[in-house]
C-alpha positions as CSV (number, residue, x, y, z in Angstrom):
1,X,0.1,-0.1,0.0
2,X,1.2,3.7,-0.8
3,X,2.2,5.6,2.0
4,X,0.0,8.5,3.2
5,X,0.8,11.1,5.6
6,X,-0.9,12.8,8.6
7,X,0.9,16.2,9.7
8,X,0.6,17.0,13.3
9,X,-1.0,20.6,13.8
10,X,2.3,22.0,15.0
11,X,3.7,21.4,11.6
12,X,3.2,24.8,9.8
13,X,0.5,24.5,7.1
14,X,3.1,25.5,4.5
15,X,4.7,22.0,4.9
16,X,1.5,20.9,3.1
17,X,1.7,23.3,0.3
18,X,5.1,22.5,-0.2
19,X,4.4,19.1,-0.7
20,X,1.4,19.6,-3.0
21,X,3.4,21.8,-5.1
22,X,6.7,19.6,-5.7
23,X,5.1,16.2,-4.9
24,X,1.2,16.1,-6.0
25,X,1.0,12.5,-6.2
26,X,1.9,12.3,-2.5
27,X,-1.3,12.3,-0.3
28,X,-1.0,14.5,2.6
29,X,-3.3,15.8,5.1
30,X,-2.5,18.2,8.0
31,X,-4.6,17.9,11.7
32,X,-7.3,20.8,11.2
33,X,-7.5,19.9,7.3
34,X,-10.4,18.7,5.3
35,X,-10.8,14.8,5.9
36,X,-8.3,15.2,9.0
37,X,-9.0,15.2,12.8
38,X,-9.7,18.8,13.8
39,X,-7.3,21.3,15.5
40,X,-6.8,20.6,19.4
41,X,-7.5,16.9,19.0
42,X,-5.4,14.9,21.7
43,X,-2.5,12.8,20.5
44,X,-4.0,9.6,21.6
45,X,-7.0,10.5,19.1
46,X,-4.5,11.5,16.2
47,X,-2.8,7.8,17.0
48,X,-6.3,6.3,16.8
49,X,-7.1,8.1,13.4
50,X,-3.6,7.4,11.8
51,X,-4.2,3.8,12.9
52,X,-7.7,3.3,11.4
53,X,-6.9,5.6,8.4
54,X,-3.7,4.1,7.4
55,X,-1.5,7.0,7.5
56,X,2.0,7.8,8.7
57,X,2.0,10.5,11.5
58,X,4.7,13.3,10.9
59,X,5.3,15.4,13.8
60,X,8.0,17.4,15.6
61,X,6.6,16.4,19.0
62,X,9.8,14.9,20.8
63,X,8.5,15.1,24.2
64,X,5.4,13.7,24.6
65,X,4.6,11.6,21.5
66,X,6.8,8.7,22.2
67,X,5.2,8.2,25.5
68,X,1.6,8.1,23.9
69,X,2.9,5.8,21.3
70,X,4.1,3.4,24.0
71,X,0.8,3.5,26.1
72,X,-1.2,3.2,22.6
73,X,0.9,0.1,21.8
74,X,0.4,-1.6,25.3
75,X,-3.3,-0.9,24.8
76,X,-3.3,-3.1,22.0
77,X,-3.3,-0.4,19.1
78,X,-0.5,-0.1,16.3
79,X,0.4,2.6,14.1
80,X,1.5,2.6,10.3
81,X,4.7,4.6,11.4
82,X,5.6,7.9,13.4
83,X,8.1,10.2,11.5
84,X,9.5,12.4,14.2
85,X,11.1,15.4,12.8
86,X,13.8,17.9,13.7
87,X,11.9,21.4,14.3
88,X,14.4,23.3,12.1
89,X,14.2,21.2,8.9
90,X,13.3,23.5,6.1
91,X,10.1,22.9,4.0
92,X,11.7,21.6,0.7
93,X,14.1,19.4,2.8
94,X,11.1,17.7,4.5
95,X,8.8,17.4,1.4
96,X,12.3,15.6,-0.3
97,X,12.6,13.5,2.7
98,X,8.9,12.3,2.8
99,X,8.9,11.9,-1.0
100,X,12.1,9.6,-0.9
101,X,10.1,7.6,1.9
102,X,6.8,7.5,-0.3
103,X,8.8,6.3,-3.6
104,X,11.2,4.1,-1.9
105,X,8.8,2.0,0.5
106,X,5.3,0.8,1.4
107,X,3.1,1.7,4.2
108,X,3.6,-1.8,5.5
109,X,6.8,-1.2,5.9
110,X,6.5,1.0,8.9
111,X,4.3,-0.4,11.0
112,X,4.7,0.1,14.5
113,X,8.1,2.0,13.5
114,X,9.3,5.3,14.7
115,X,12.1,7.1,12.3
116,X,13.9,10.3,13.3
117,X,13.9,12.8,10.3
118,X,16.8,15.1,11.0
119,X,18.7,17.6,8.8
């Protein structure tokens, strides 16, 4: 299955526009956007959304997200991948990295995996 992404609400909406401009074939939603959870939804709810909608979560939440993922997994939940990014990564750099993952792998390759994307 092709990778689809959900960007956390803390990521600038310009990340989505950059992806759409450079890599329009890649399916990217952002929390608060159409078809995605609304702004302000809890991290556990985000994890349930990405699990049920077959999306990799892209977030810069290095502090609490790993704990939420652990709790989610201990409760029997799974996820399709969590990509934790460096807060200083540029829009185009992130777009390029996400495209490489999309082009070179399948969604199933990332089941219950966490990837750290740094510059």
